[in-house]
N, CA, C, O and the ligand as a Tripos MOL2 file, in Angstrom:
@<TRIPOS>MOLECULE
protein
  257   255    65     0     0
PROTEIN
NO_CHARGES

@<TRIPOS>ATOM
      1 N         -35.2640    4.4800  -18.4940 N.3       1 MET1
      2 CA        -34.5590    3.7440  -17.3450 C.3       1 MET1
      3 C         -33.8460    4.9700  -16.7680 C.2       1 MET1
      4 O         -33.3040    5.7780  -17.5220 O.2       1 MET1
      5 N         -33.8380    5.1290  -15.3190 N.am      2 ALA2
      6 CA        -33.2090    6.2000  -14.5530 C.3       2 ALA2
      7 C         -32.1140    5.7030  -13.9220 C.2       2 ALA2
      8 O         -31.5200    6.3300  -13.0450 O.2       2 ALA2
      9 N         -31.7740    4.5260  -14.3360 N.am      3 GLU3
     10 CA        -30.6480    3.6840  -13.6020 C.3       3 GLU3
     11 C         -29.3980    4.4920  -13.8440 C.2       3 GLU3
     12 O         -29.2710    5.1060  -14.9030 O.2       3 GLU3
     13 N         -28.5430    4.5170  -12.9840 N.am      4 THR4
     14 CA        -27.1360    5.2910  -12.9890 C.3       4 THR4
     15 C         -26.0350    4.1340  -12.8510 C.2       4 THR4
     16 O         -26.2110    3.1500  -12.1330 O.2       4 THR4
     17 N         -24.9680    4.3370  -13.5560 N.am      5 THR5
     18 CA        -23.8870    3.5050  -13.1690 C.3       5 THR5
     19 C         -22.6710    4.2290  -12.9770 C.2       5 THR5
     20 O         -21.5700    3.7460  -13.2380 O.2       5 THR5
     21 N         -22.8600    5.4500  -12.4970 N.am      6 GLN6
     22 CA        -21.7720    6.3220  -11.8240 C.3       6 GLN6
     23 C         -21.2750    5.6550  -10.5870 C.2       6 GLN6
     24 O         -21.9520    5.0380   -9.7650 O.2       6 GLN6
     25 N         -19.9210    5.8810  -10.5790 N.am      7 ALA7
     26 CA        -19.2270    5.5320   -9.4490 C.3       7 ALA7
     27 C         -19.7290    6.3630   -8.1070 C.2       7 ALA7
     28 O         -20.3300    7.4320   -8.2080 O.2       7 ALA7
     29 N         -19.4160    5.7520   -6.8590 N.am      8 PRO8
     30 CA        -19.8780    6.4470   -5.6260 C.3       8 PRO8
     31 C         -18.9370    7.7190   -5.7860 C.2       8 PRO8
     32 O         -17.9450    7.7770   -6.5120 O.2       8 PRO8
     33 N         -19.4270    8.7010   -4.9900 N.am      9 PRO9
     34 CA        -18.5070    9.9200   -4.6290 C.3       9 PRO9
     35 C         -17.1880    9.6880   -4.1220 C.2       9 PRO9
     36 O         -16.9130    8.7990   -3.3160 O.2       9 PRO9
     37 N         -16.4450   10.4400   -4.5720 N.am     10 ALA10
     38 CA        -14.9330   10.1790   -3.9220 C.3      10 ALA10
     39 C         -14.7980   10.3110   -2.5320 C.2      10 ALA10
     40 O         -15.2410   11.3830   -2.1190 O.2      10 ALA10
     41 N         -14.2960    9.5130   -1.6160 N.am     11 GLY11
     42 CA        -14.2280    9.7590   -0.1980 C.3      11 GLY11
     43 C         -15.2160    8.8920    0.4840 C.2      11 GLY11
     44 O         -15.1280    8.8960    1.7120 O.2      11 GLY11
     45 N         -16.0780    8.1970   -0.0080 N.am     12 THR12
     46 CA        -16.7550    7.0690    0.6550 C.3      12 THR12
     47 C         -16.2810    5.7810    0.8480 C.2      12 THR12
     48 O         -16.8860    4.8870    1.4390 O.2      12 THR12
     49 N         -15.0350    5.6940    0.2660 N.am     13 ILE13
     50 CA        -14.4900    4.4470    0.6010 C.3      13 ILE13
     51 C         -12.9610    4.8280    1.0210 C.2      13 ILE13
     52 O         -12.1690    5.5490    0.4130 O.2      13 ILE13
     53 N         -12.8050    4.1790    2.1490 N.am     14 PRO14
     54 CA        -11.3170    4.6680    2.7910 C.3      14 PRO14
     55 C         -10.4870    4.3510    1.8890 C.2      14 PRO14
     56 O         -10.5800    3.2920    1.2700 O.2      14 PRO14
     57 N          -9.4130    5.3560    1.6550 N.am     15 SER15
     58 CA         -8.3320    4.9130    0.7580 C.3      15 SER15
     59 C          -7.2580    4.0580    1.4340 C.2      15 SER15
     60 O          -6.4200    3.5330    0.7010 O.2      15 SER15
     61 N          -7.2000    3.8740    2.6840 N.am     16 ASN16
     62 CA         -6.4640    3.0850    3.3210 C.3      16 ASN16
     63 C          -6.9420    1.5110    3.6070 C.2      16 ASN16
     64 O          -6.2520    0.6100    4.0860 O.2      16 ASN16
     65 N          -8.1290    1.4640    3.2330 N.am     17 TYR17
     66 CA         -8.6630    0.0810    3.5160 C.3      17 TYR17
     67 C          -7.7640   -1.0830    3.0610 C.2      17 TYR17
     68 O          -7.5550   -1.1590    1.8500 O.2      17 TYR17
     69 N          -7.1900   -2.0260    3.8950 N.am     18 ALA18
     70 CA         -6.2690   -2.9870    3.4890 C.3      18 ALA18
     71 C          -6.1460   -4.1580    4.3290 C.2      18 ALA18
     72 O          -6.4430   -4.0540    5.5190 O.2      18 ALA18
     73 N          -5.7900   -5.1350    3.9110 N.am     19 TRP19
     74 CA         -5.4470   -6.2830    4.6730 C.3      19 TRP19
     75 C          -4.3920   -6.3160    5.5800 C.2      19 TRP19
     76 O          -3.2330   -6.1010    5.2270 O.2      19 TRP19
     77 N          -4.7530   -6.6030    6.8670 N.am     20 CYS20
     78 CA         -3.6920   -6.5300    7.8700 C.3      20 CYS20
     79 C          -3.3620   -8.0640    7.9760 C.2      20 CYS20
     80 O          -4.1520   -9.0040    8.0540 O.2      20 CYS20
     81 N          -1.8790   -8.0720    7.9560 N.am     21 SER21
     82 CA         -1.3840   -9.3120    7.6640 C.3      21 SER21
     83 C          -1.0710   -9.8350    9.2770 C.2      21 SER21
     84 O          -0.6310  -10.9730    9.4390 O.2      21 SER21
     85 N          -1.2820   -9.0830   10.2670 N.am     22 TRP22
     86 CA         -1.1060   -9.3860   11.7350 C.3      22 TRP22
     87 C          -2.2150  -10.1370   12.1870 C.2      22 TRP22
     88 O          -2.0890  -11.2970   12.5800 O.2      22 TRP22
     89 N          -3.4910   -9.4280   12.1440 N.am     23 HIS23
     90 CA         -4.6060   -9.9790   12.7070 C.3      23 HIS23
     91 C          -5.5040  -10.6860   11.6460 C.2      23 HIS23
     92 O          -6.5600  -11.2130   11.9950 O.2      23 HIS23
     93 N          -5.1280  -10.6950   10.4900 N.am     24 LYS24
     94 CA         -5.5960  -11.4760    9.5000 C.3      24 LYS24
     95 C          -7.0180  -11.0360    9.1850 C.2      24 LYS24
     96 O          -8.0220  -11.7460    9.2470 O.2      24 LYS24
     97 N          -6.9490   -9.7310    8.8310 N.am     25 ASP25
     98 CA         -8.4350   -9.2350    8.5110 C.3      25 ASP25
     99 C          -8.4030   -7.8150    7.7760 C.2      25 ASP25
    100 O          -7.3280   -7.2210    7.7090 O.2      25 ASP25
    101 N          -9.5090   -7.2860    7.2490 N.am     26 PHE26
    102 CA         -9.1970   -6.1910    6.8000 C.3      26 PHE26
    103 C          -9.3750   -5.0470    7.7680 C.2      26 PHE26
    104 O         -10.2400   -5.1140    8.6420 O.2      26 PHE26
    105 N          -8.4610   -3.8380    7.6210 N.am     27 SER27
    106 CA         -9.0570   -2.7940    8.5570 C.3      27 SER27
    107 C          -8.7810   -1.5020    7.8560 C.2      27 SER27
    108 O          -7.9210   -1.4050    6.9800 O.2      27 SER27
    109 N          -9.5060   -0.5460    8.2500 N.am     28 ASP28
    110 CA         -9.4500    1.0060    7.5640 C.3      28 ASP28
    111 C          -8.2720    1.8310    8.0530 C.2      28 ASP28
    112 O          -8.0580    2.9910    7.6980 O.2      28 ASP28
    113 N          -7.4850    1.0900    8.9490 N.am     29 THR29
    114 CA         -6.4240    2.0800    9.4610 C.3      29 THR29
    115 C          -5.1800    1.2290    9.0040 C.2      29 THR29
    116 O          -4.0790    1.5750    9.4340 O.2      29 THR29
    117 N          -5.2580    0.3120    8.2960 N.am     30 ALA30
    118 CA         -3.9330   -0.4100    8.0910 C.3      30 ALA30
    119 C          -3.0860    0.4460    6.9290 C.2      30 ALA30
    120 O          -3.5830    0.9720    5.9330 O.2      30 ALA30
    121 N          -1.7840    0.4480    7.2880 N.am     31 ARG31
    122 CA         -0.7840    1.3860    6.5900 C.3      31 ARG31
    123 C           0.3580    0.0900    6.1100 C.2      31 ARG31
    124 O           0.5100   -1.0330    6.5920 O.2      31 ARG31
    125 N           1.0050    0.7230    5.0520 N.am     32 LEU32
    126 CA          2.1340   -0.1530    4.4920 C.3      32 LEU32
    127 C           3.2770   -0.2260    5.4990 C.2      32 LEU32
    128 O           3.7220    0.8860    5.7820 O.2      32 LEU32
    129 N           3.8710   -1.2660    6.1170 N.am     33 VAL33
    130 CA          4.8420   -1.3060    6.9150 C.3      33 VAL33
    131 C           6.0780   -2.2070    6.2900 C.2      33 VAL33
    132 O           7.2170   -2.1490    6.7550 O.2      33 VAL33
    133 N           5.7540   -2.9400    5.3170 N.am     34 ARG34
    134 CA          7.0220   -3.6900    4.6760 C.3      34 ARG34
    135 C           6.4920   -3.5750    3.1560 C.2      34 ARG34
    136 O           5.3320   -3.6110    2.7450 O.2      34 ARG34
    137 N           7.7540   -3.4190    2.4220 N.am     35 ILE35
    138 CA          7.6590   -3.5600    0.8860 C.3      35 ILE35
    139 C           8.5210   -4.6710    0.6360 C.2      35 ILE35
    140 O           9.7020   -4.7730    0.9690 O.2      35 ILE35
    141 N           7.6920   -5.6380   -0.0930 N.am     36 HIS36
    142 CA          8.3520   -7.0860   -0.6510 C.3      36 HIS36
    143 C           9.5000   -6.7370   -1.7130 C.2      36 HIS36
    144 O           9.3750   -5.9050   -2.6110 O.2      36 HIS36
    145 N          10.3640   -7.3250   -1.5210 N.am     37 GLU37
    146 CA         11.4790   -7.1300   -2.6930 C.3      37 GLU37
    147 C          11.0240   -7.7680   -4.0400 C.2      37 GLU37
    148 O          10.5880   -8.9130   -4.1560 O.2      37 GLU37
    149 N          11.1970   -6.8250   -5.0770 N.am     38 ALA38
    150 CA         10.8660   -7.4860   -6.3800 C.3      38 ALA38
    151 C          11.6680   -8.6570   -6.7580 C.2      38 ALA38
    152 O          12.7710   -8.8450   -6.2450 O.2      38 ALA38
    153 N          11.2140   -9.3760   -7.5470 N.am     39 GLY39
    154 CA         12.0120  -10.6160   -8.1160 C.3      39 GLY39
    155 C          11.5160  -11.8360   -7.3110 C.2      39 GLY39
    156 O          11.8790  -12.9240   -7.7580 O.2      39 GLY39
    157 N          10.7520  -11.8440   -6.2070 N.am     40 SER40
    158 CA         10.2660  -12.9460   -5.6830 C.3      40 SER40
    159 C           8.7510  -12.8340   -5.4640 C.2      40 SER40
    160 O           8.2530  -12.1870   -4.5430 O.2      40 SER40
    161 N           8.0730  -13.5050   -6.3690 N.am     41 GLY41
    162 CA          6.5810  -13.3970   -6.3760 C.3      41 GLY41
    163 C           6.1570  -12.1320   -6.9710 C.2      41 GLY41
    164 O           6.9550  -11.3190   -7.4370 O.2      41 GLY41
    165 N           4.8760  -11.9740   -6.9490 N.am     42 PRO42
    166 CA          4.1050  -10.5580   -7.3070 C.3      42 PRO42
    167 C           4.6540   -9.2310   -6.8140 C.2      42 PRO42
    168 O           4.4310   -8.1840   -7.4230 O.2      42 PRO42
    169 N           5.3560   -9.2880   -5.7320 N.am     43 GLY43
    170 CA          5.7140   -7.9440   -5.0420 C.3      43 GLY43
    171 C           4.5920   -7.6390   -4.1480 C.2      43 GLY43
    172 O           3.7850   -8.4230   -3.6490 O.2      43 GLY43
    173 N           4.6870   -6.2440   -4.0200 N.am     44 GLY44
    174 CA          3.6130   -5.7560   -3.2300 C.3      44 GLY44
    175 C           4.1100   -5.4930   -1.8240 C.2      44 GLY44
    176 O           5.3200   -5.3070   -1.7000 O.2      44 GLY44
    177 N           3.3690   -5.4550   -0.7870 N.am     45 GLY45
    178 CA          3.5820   -4.9800    0.5030 C.3      45 GLY45
    179 C           2.8880   -5.7650    1.5500 C.2      45 GLY45
    180 O           2.0640   -6.6200    1.2270 O.2      45 GLY45
    181 N           3.1770   -5.5210    2.7830 N.am     46 THR46
    182 CA          2.4540   -5.9380    3.8730 C.3      46 THR46
    183 C           2.0850   -4.8690    4.8440 C.2      46 THR46
    184 O           2.8890   -4.0570    5.3040 O.2      46 THR46
    185 N           0.6110   -4.9340    5.1700 N.am     47 PHE47
    186 CA          0.1430   -3.9150    5.8290 C.3      47 PHE47
    187 C          -0.4260   -4.3860    7.4720 C.2      47 PHE47
    188 O          -0.7410   -5.5200    7.8340 O.2      47 PHE47
    189 N          -0.4290   -3.2820    8.1770 N.am     48 ALA48
    190 CA         -0.6280   -3.5580    9.5180 C.3      48 ALA48
    191 C          -1.6600   -2.3790    9.9630 C.2      48 ALA48
    192 O          -1.5410   -1.2480    9.4930 O.2      48 ALA48
    193 N          -2.5570   -2.6710   10.7830 N.am     49 CYS49
    194 CA         -3.4300   -1.6720   11.3810 C.3      49 CYS49
    195 C          -2.9650   -1.0610   12.6660 C.2      49 CYS49
    196 O          -1.9330   -1.4730   13.1950 O.2      49 CYS49
    197 N          -3.7370   -0.0180   13.2380 N.am     50 VAL50
    198 CA         -3.1320    0.8360   14.1960 C.3      50 VAL50
    199 C          -2.8740   -0.1660   15.4080 C.2      50 VAL50
    200 O          -1.7480   -0.0710   15.8970 O.2      50 VAL50
    201 N          -3.6920   -1.0730   15.9540 N.am     51 PRO51
    202 CA         -3.4190   -1.6250   17.2290 C.3      51 PRO51
    203 C          -2.4380   -2.5230   16.9300 C.2      51 PRO51
    204 O          -1.5980   -2.5950   17.8280 O.2      51 PRO51
    205 N          -2.2040   -3.3570   15.8340 N.am     52 CYS52
    206 CA         -1.2410   -4.2450   15.4840 C.3      52 CYS52
    207 C           0.0780   -3.6770   15.4140 C.2      52 CYS52
    208 O           1.0970   -4.2550   15.7940 O.2      52 CYS52
    209 N           0.0190   -2.3860   14.8550 N.am     53 ARG53
    210 CA          1.5160   -1.5400   14.7490 C.3      53 ARG53
    211 C           1.9580   -1.2750   16.0540 C.2      53 ARG53
    212 O           3.1240   -1.5330   16.3520 O.2      53 ARG53
    213 N           0.9230   -0.6350   17.1440 N.am     54 GLU54
    214 CA          1.3220   -0.5230   18.3450 C.3      54 GLU54
    215 C           1.8980   -1.7880   19.2530 C.2      54 GLU54
    216 O           2.8030   -1.7270   20.0850 O.2      54 GLU54
    217 N           1.0940   -2.9960   18.8490 N.am     55 LYS55
    218 CA          1.2370   -4.1190   19.5370 C.3      55 LYS55
    219 C           2.7870   -4.6160   19.0900 C.2      55 LYS55
    220 O           3.5700   -5.1380   19.8840 O.2      55 LYS55
    221 N           3.0200   -4.4110   17.9690 N.am     56 HIS56
    222 CA          4.4370   -5.0610   17.4400 C.3      56 HIS56
    223 C           5.4520   -4.2480   16.9390 C.2      56 HIS56
    224 O           6.3900   -4.6420   16.2450 O.2      56 HIS56
    225 N           5.1960   -2.8370   17.3920 N.am     57 GLY57
    226 CA          6.1280   -1.8490   17.0590 C.3      57 GLY57
    227 C           6.5630   -1.4990   15.8080 C.2      57 GLY57
    228 O           7.7360   -1.2810   15.5050 O.2      57 GLY57
    229 N           5.3890   -1.4340   14.9120 N.am     58 LEU58
    230 CA          5.6130   -1.5330   13.5510 C.3      58 LEU58
    231 C           5.5080   -0.0370   13.1430 C.2      58 LEU58
    232 O           4.6900    0.7000   13.6940 O.2      58 LEU58
    233 N           6.3360    0.3950   12.1850 N.am     59 ILE59
    234 CA          6.3830    1.8040   11.7980 C.3      59 ILE59
    235 C           6.0390    1.8920   10.2450 C.2      59 ILE59
    236 O           6.7410    1.3640    9.3820 O.2      59 ILE59
    237 N           5.0390    2.5170   10.0230 N.am     60 PRO60
    238 CA          4.7290    2.7160    8.4350 C.3      60 PRO60
    239 C           5.9120    3.0960    7.5770 C.2      60 PRO60
    240 O           6.7920    3.8960    7.8970 O.2      60 PRO60
    241 N           5.8190    2.4090    6.4280 N.am     61 VAL61
    242 CA          6.9630    2.7330    5.4490 C.3      61 VAL61
    243 C           7.0830    4.2270    5.2410 C.2      61 VAL61
    244 O           8.2190    4.7020    5.2450 O.2      61 VAL61
    245 N           6.0820    4.9920    5.0660 N.am     62 ALA62
    246 CA          5.9360    6.2420    4.8740 C.3      62 ALA62
    247 C           6.3700    7.1510    5.9810 C.2      62 ALA62
    248 O           6.6000    8.3360    5.7360 O.2      62 ALA62
    249 N           6.4920    6.6610    7.1790 N.am     63 ASP63
    250 CA          6.9760    7.5050    8.2710 C.3      63 ASP63
    251 C           8.4290    7.1580    8.6850 C.2      63 ASP63
    252 O           8.9690    7.7710    9.6060 O.2      63 ASP63
    253 N           9.0080    6.2480    8.0540 N.am     64 GLN64
    254 CA         10.2850    5.8130    8.2770 C.3      64 GLN64
    255 C          11.5840    6.6460    7.8330 C.2      64 GLN64
    256 O          12.7090    6.2020    8.0620 O.2      64 GLN64
    257 ZN         -4.3480   -5.5710   12.6710 Zn       65 ZN65
@<TRIPOS>BOND
     1     1     2 1
     2     2     3 1
     3     3     4 2
     4     3     5 am
     5     5     6 1
     6     6     7 1
     7     7     8 2
     8     7     9 am
     9     9    10 1
    10    10    11 1
    11    11    12 2
    12    11    13 am
    13    13    14 1
    14    14    15 1
    15    15    16 2
    16    15    17 am
    17    17    18 1
    18    18    19 1
    19    19    20 2
    20    19    21 am
    21    21    22 1
    22    22    23 1
    23    23    24 2
    24    23    25 am
    25    25    26 1
    26    26    27 1
    27    27    28 2
    28    27    29 am
    29    29    30 1
    30    30    31 1
    31    31    32 2
    32    31    33 am
    33    33    34 1
    34    34    35 1
    35    35    36 2
    36    35    37 am
    37    37    38 1
    38    38    39 1
    39    39    40 2
    40    39    41 am
    41    41    42 1
    42    42    43 1
    43    43    44 2
    44    43    45 am
    45    45    46 1
    46    46    47 1
    47    47    48 2
    48    47    49 am
    49    49    50 1
    50    50    51 1
    51    51    52 2
    52    51    53 am
    53    53    54 1
    54    54    55 1
    55    55    56 2
    56    55    57 am
    57    57    58 1
    58    58    59 1
    59    59    60 2
    60    59    61 am
    61    61    62 1
    62    62    63 1
    63    63    64 2
    64    63    65 am
    65    65    66 1
    66    66    67 1
    67    67    68 2
    68    67    69 am
    69    69    70 1
    70    70    71 1
    71    71    72 2
    72    71    73 am
    73    73    74 1
    74    74    75 1
    75    75    76 2
    76    75    77 am
    77    77    78 1
    78    78    79 1
    79    79    80 2
    80    79    81 am
    81    81    82 1
    82    82    83 1
    83    83    84 2
    84    83    85 am
    85    85    86 1
    86    86    87 1
    87    87    88 2
    88    87    89 am
    89    89    90 1
    90    90    91 1
    91    91    92 2
    92    91    93 am
    93    93    94 1
    94    94    95 1
    95    95    96 2
    96    95    97 am
    97    97    98 1
    98    98    99 1
    99    99   100 2
   100    99   101 am
   101   101   102 1
   102   102   103 1
   103   103   104 2
   104   103   105 am
   105   105   106 1
   106   106   107 1
   107   107   108 2
   108   107   109 am
   109   109   110 1
   110   110   111 1
   111   111   112 2
   112   111   113 am
   113   113   114 1
   114   114   115 1
   115   115   116 2
   116   115   117 am
   117   117   118 1
   118   118   119 1
   119   119   120 2
   120   119   121 am
   121   121   122 1
   122   122   123 1
   123   123   124 2
   124   123   125 am
   125   125   126 1
   126   126   127 1
   127   127   128 2
   128   127   129 am
   129   129   130 1
   130   130   131 1
   131   131   132 2
   132   131   133 am
   133   133   134 1
   134   134   135 1
   135   135   136 2
   136   135   137 am
   137   137   138 1
   138   138   139 1
   139   139   140 2
   140   139   141 am
   141   141   142 1
   142   142   143 1
   143   143   144 2
   144   143   145 am
   145   145   146 1
   146   146   147 1
   147   147   148 2
   148   147   149 am
   149   149   150 1
   150   150   151 1
   151   151   152 2
   152   151   153 am
   153   153   154 1
   154   154   155 1
   155   155   156 2
   156   155   157 am
   157   157   158 1
   158   158   159 1
   159   159   160 2
   160   159   161 am
   161   161   162 1
   162   162   163 1
   163   163   164 2
   164   163   165 am
   165   165   166 1
   166   166   167 1
   167   167   168 2
   168   167   169 am
   169   169   170 1
   170   170   171 1
   171   171   172 2
   172   171   173 am
   173   173   174 1
   174   174   175 1
   175   175   176 2
   176   175   177 am
   177   177   178 1
   178   178   179 1
   179   179   180 2
   180   179   181 am
   181   181   182 1
   182   182   183 1
   183   183   184 2
   184   183   185 am
   185   185   186 1
   186   186   187 1
   187   187   188 2
   188   187   189 am
   189   189   190 1
   190   190   191 1
   191   191   192 2
   192   191   193 am
   193   193   194 1
   194   194   195 1
   195   195   196 2
   196   195   197 am
   197   197   198 1
   198   198   199 1
   199   199   200 2
   200   199   201 am
   201   201   202 1
   202   202   203 1
   203   203   204 2
   204   203   205 am
   205   205   206 1
   206   206   207 1
   207   207   208 2
   208   207   209 am
   209   209   210 1
   210   210   211 1
   211   211   212 2
   212   211   213 am
   213   213   214 1
   214   214   215 1
   215   215   216 2
   216   215   217 am
   217   217   218 1
   218   218   219 1
   219   219   220 2
   220   219   221 am
   221   221   222 1
   222   222   223 1
   223   223   224 2
   224   223   225 am
   225   225   226 1
   226   226   227 1
   227   227   228 2
   228   227   229 am
   229   229   230 1
   230   230   231 1
   231   231   232 2
   232   231   233 am
   233   233   234 1
   234   234   235 1
   235   235   236 2
   236   235   237 am
   237   237   238 1
   238   238   239 1
   239   239   240 2
   240   239   241 am
   241   241   242 1
   242   242   243 1
   243   243   244 2
   244   243   245 am
   245   245   246 1
   246   246   247 1
   247   247   248 2
   248   247   249 am
   249   249   250 1
   250   250   251 1
   251   251   252 2
   252   251   253 am
   253   253   254 1
   254   254   255 1
   255   255   256 2
@<TRIPOS>SUBSTRUCTURE
     1 MET1         2 RESIDUE 1 A MET
     2 ALA2         6 RESIDUE 1 A ALA
     3 GLU3        10 RESIDUE 1 A GLU
     4 THR4        14 RESIDUE 1 A THR
     5 THR5        18 RESIDUE 1 A THR
     6 GLN6        22 RESIDUE 1 A GLN
     7 ALA7        26 RESIDUE 1 A ALA
     8 PRO8        30 RESIDUE 1 A PRO
     9 PRO9        34 RESIDUE 1 A PRO
    10 ALA10       38 RESIDUE 1 A ALA
    11 GLY11       42 RESIDUE 1 A GLY
    12 THR12       46 RESIDUE 1 A THR
    13 ILE13       50 RESIDUE 1 A ILE
    14 PRO14       54 RESIDUE 1 A PRO
    15 SER15       58 RESIDUE 1 A SER
    16 ASN16       62 RESIDUE 1 A ASN
    17 TYR17       66 RESIDUE 1 A TYR
    18 ALA18       70 RESIDUE 1 A ALA
    19 TRP19       74 RESIDUE 1 A TRP
    20 CYS20       78 RESIDUE 1 A CYS
    21 SER21       82 RESIDUE 1 A SER
    22 TRP22       86 RESIDUE 1 A TRP
    23 HIS23       90 RESIDUE 1 A HIS
    24 LYS24       94 RESIDUE 1 A LYS
    25 ASP25       98 RESIDUE 1 A ASP
    26 PHE26      102 RESIDUE 1 A PHE
    27 SER27      106 RESIDUE 1 A SER
    28 ASP28      110 RESIDUE 1 A ASP
    29 THR29      114 RESIDUE 1 A THR
    30 ALA30      118 RESIDUE 1 A ALA
    31 ARG31      122 RESIDUE 1 A ARG
    32 LEU32      126 RESIDUE 1 A LEU
    33 VAL33      130 RESIDUE 1 A VAL
    34 ARG34      134 RESIDUE 1 A ARG
    35 ILE35      138 RESIDUE 1 A ILE
    36 HIS36      142 RESIDUE 1 A HIS
    37 GLU37      146 RESIDUE 1 A GLU
    38 ALA38      150 RESIDUE 1 A ALA
    39 GLY39      154 RESIDUE 1 A GLY
    40 SER40      158 RESIDUE 1 A SER
    41 GLY41      162 RESIDUE 1 A GLY
    42 PRO42      166 RESIDUE 1 A PRO
    43 GLY43      170 RESIDUE 1 A GLY
    44 GLY44      174 RESIDUE 1 A GLY
    45 GLY45      178 RESIDUE 1 A GLY
    46 THR46      182 RESIDUE 1 A THR
    47 PHE47      186 RESIDUE 1 A PHE
    48 ALA48      190 RESIDUE 1 A ALA
    49 CYS49      194 RESIDUE 1 A CYS
    50 VAL50      198 RESIDUE 1 A VAL
    51 PRO51      202 RESIDUE 1 A PRO
    52 CYS52      206 RESIDUE 1 A CYS
    53 ARG53      210 RESIDUE 1 A ARG
    54 GLU54      214 RESIDUE 1 A GLU
    55 LYS55      218 RESIDUE 1 A LYS
    56 HIS56      222 RESIDUE 1 A HIS
    57 GLY57      226 RESIDUE 1 A GLY
    58 LEU58      230 RESIDUE 1 A LEU
    59 ILE59      234 RESIDUE 1 A ILE
    60 PRO60      238 RESIDUE 1 A PRO
    61 VAL61      242 RESIDUE 1 A VAL
    62 ALA62      246 RESIDUE 1 A ALA
    63 ASP63      250 RESIDUE 1 A ASP
    64 GLN64      254 RESIDUE 1 A GLN
    65 ZN65       257 GROUP 0 **** ****
C-alpha cells in the first residue's frame, strides 16, 4: 500500500481562516477583533473579515 497519511504541507491552509461574526460565514481574511472575557462561557474571541472590519470600523486586537 502506497497510501500516505501525512498532513498537507504547511501553508496550504490559511492560518487566519475563521468565522466572521458579522456576515456569518467563514473568511480567510478574518482577524480577531474582540476577546471574550473569561468566566462567562467557553471564552474565545470574535472574528471579523476585511470588508466587515471596514464597514463597521473594527480594529484587529493585534493592531490596537
Ligand atoms: Zn465578514
